[in-house]
N, C-alpha and C positions, 0 to 999 in steps of 0.2 A: 906436633903443636897448632896451635891454633892463634893466630894472631888478630889484629886490632887496626883498623886504617879510618881516616878521617878522607872525607871528599872534599877536593878543592875545584872549584869554577870558574873557570877563566871566559867564558862567554856570558857579557852584558846581554843578549836578547835573554836568555833562561836566568834572569836572577831570579825570577821568584819560584825556581824550581828547589827539589828535595837535596841541597846541598848545605854541606857544615858552614866552609871558608871558601870567601870569595875574592875575587880582584886581585889582592897582591899577593903572588907566588910565596916569596921570601916568606915576608909576615905572618902568613897562614901555615907555611912549614914549620916557622918558630914556636908560633903558639900551640902545632899538635904536639911538637916535641918539649916541651916544657908538662904539655898535659901525659905524657907519659906513652902518645900512640906508637905504630911499632910504624906505620905507613901512610901511604896518603893513595887516594884515588883522585885522579886527576882527570876533567874534562877543559880540553882546549879548544879551540877553533879549527883546528887542523896539525896534522903531524908539524909542520914548519913552522907554529907559531910559539913553541918554546925550544928554546936550544938546550940540544942533547948533552954538552959540555957542561954549560950551565947547569941544568940540572941534576946532574951527577956530581957535581962540585955543592950542591946546595943539601942532597941526599947525604951526601958524606960529613957536610958539617951540621946537618943536625939528628944525625943517626938514623936516618928514615929509610923503608924501602920505598919502591914503588909497586903499589898493590895489581893496580889495574890501572887502564884507560877508557875511558866513551869515547864511542864514536857518534851520540849523536848530534852533535853540532854539524853533521853533514845532512840531515834532516832539517832540523832548526833553520841554517845558512842557507843551505843550496837547493831543499826539497828530495833529494835524492834517498831512496827504498830500494830493496833488493826486489821487492815486487812491484814496479813501477810497469805499469803497462808500456813503456817506451824503451827500448831493449836499449836506446843512447842513454836514458837517464839508470839504467841499470847497470850499465857499464862502468857509466861515472862511480855510482853507489860502491861498487866494488872496487875500484880504483881508490877511491877515498878510505874505504876499511882497509885494503893492503897498506895504505902508507900509514896507517894508524897502525896496524899490525907492527910492521917495521920499526916505528916507533919505540913502542911499547916493548921490544924482542928486546932493544939494546938495554935492556932494564930487568930482563927476563921476565916483564908483566905481559899479561895477556890483555888484549880487545875485547870489550864489550859490544856484542849489536843487540841491542832495546829497540828504540824508535826507529831507528834503521832498518828494521825488519818490513816496515808497512802496513796494509793492508788490501782486504778484497777490495777493489774500485768498482765501482759501476759498470764499469769498460770490459770485467772479467768474472771469472768463477772462481771458487776458493780452490776448488781442486787445480786452476793454472797458477792461481796467487803462492800455493804451496808448493810446486812444483817449481816456480821461480826459485824461491827461498831455498829450496832445498838446493838448486842448481848453486845458487849465492853460497851458501853453506859447505857444499863439498869442495870449491875452489879457493873459497878463504880458508877451511879446515888445514886443507892441506899445506897451503901456504903458513899459517901457523906451525904446523908442524915441522916443517922446514927451516922453519925459523925458531925452533926448541921452544915454544911456547902454548897454550891451548889459545882456541878461538872461542869466548863465555857467549854463549846463547841465553838471552833473557825473556823466558813468557811472563807477558806483562798482561794486565788485566783486560776486563772485556771494554771499556772506557776508552783503551788506549790503542788498543788492535782487536780485531774480529779473526785473526788466525790463529794460535795458539797462546792458550791461558793458563796452562797447569803444568808443574812438573810432569805430570804423566805425560800429556800430548808433547813438551816437547821431547822428551823422551823417546818417544814412539817415532818421530821425523830422526833421529839423531842415529837410530837402530837402524835406518833402511838408508843411512849414506856410506858411501867406502871407508870413507874419510877418519881417522883417529886423533883429528886435531880438535874435536870439539866436546867442551864441555857448557852443561848447565849451571844459570846462574840461580839461586833460590832468595827471591827478594821476599823479606816479610810483609811487607805492605800488600805488594800483589797478590801474594799465597791467602791473603788474610779476607779477602776479596773471591776469591774463586777455589780455595782448597776448601775441604768439608773438616778434616782434619792435619792441623799445618806438620804435627809432628811425627804420625802416619806417613804422610806424603815425603816427609825427608828418608823416612826408614826404608819406605818402598822403593826411592829411588836415588836414596843417597850415593850409589857407585859412579852417578850420571853428575854429581855437583861439584862444582870447582870455584864456586865462589859463592857468598852470600852477604847478600844486601841489610842492612840491622836498620829497621825504622820500625815505630808503634802501628796501632791500626789507625789512628788519623796522622801519618808517616812525619809526625812531633817522633823527638829522639825517644828509643825505648824510656817507657817508664811513664811517659807523659800520655798514655793512652789505655783500651783495655786488654793490650795482647798478653797472656799468660807465656812468659819467654820461660819460665824454668822447664817446664815439660820441651820446647824447642830445642833448648839448651841441651838438654840430655840426650834427644834424640841425635844430634850432630855429633856428641863424644859416642854415641852408639854405634854409628857408621863409621866410626874415628877417620872424619874428617880432621882435615890438614889444610889449612888454607887462611884465608884474610874472613872476617869479619868487619865489613865496611859500611857504615853510618851513611848511606843515603836518604837522608833526612830532612825535614826542613830546619832552618837554622832559628829554632824559636827555643825561647823568647828572643833571642840574640847568638851571633854565632859562638861568641865565649860559654855559654850558658848549656848552649846544645852540645857542644862538644865535650864539656865536664860532665853532663848527664850522661852521654855515650859512654865514656872510659870509664866513669863510675858503675854505670850497667856491666859493662864489658867486662871487668874483674869481676863484678859480682858473680856474674853465673860461667866465666871461662876460666878465671884464677882462683 
């Protein structure tokens, strides 16, 4: 079964980013539920910033699941990445992500590593950065598996990282790891920039895909750009994808309209 999810960000510093709902958790959840979303994907300042009991109550009240939790605030607020040349910062990054894994696992939800993967810096080499990334993923993948969830690794486009930009590159590094706790995130916006053929990339590396971000070529909600979603949807069905299609898209023209456009598009292609 493929399920729909709306993103909710509770981090004011990233308010210009691609998230459908902002600030008020309960109001956002109520709107998502009213529109018929199955779940929410949550971005918080830290694992401690949302009370687990309160979130469980709200999810039950609004008949929603927690699809995933983002870790990007670790970089935005604290400057932490898994590839920083400073060992102390890399350790702090792993600790931050570990806490997010535990937070998400309380709901059976994976944590996502996107921007916290970092970049190759002027102080190091690409090979060294990828080694640090591999070490972080190995350790955190095992931790996720021990918590009965997956860790989701997201290849980003070239303007956001100079490490791994395609599903093929992401799969390549995961295949070299011992951990079985990592899956890939197929983000349609990033893929529009980096993949030669979106649907073929999904088919080729579908066995690694554990989460999908649903955004058009301009990162607006699906239908407001030029991505041809029909073959993408067919590719996901061909690989027998079972998981969440989550709207990591700009709240354009406003959150409510973006949410409505997203759920309408989701139903068109996946229902």
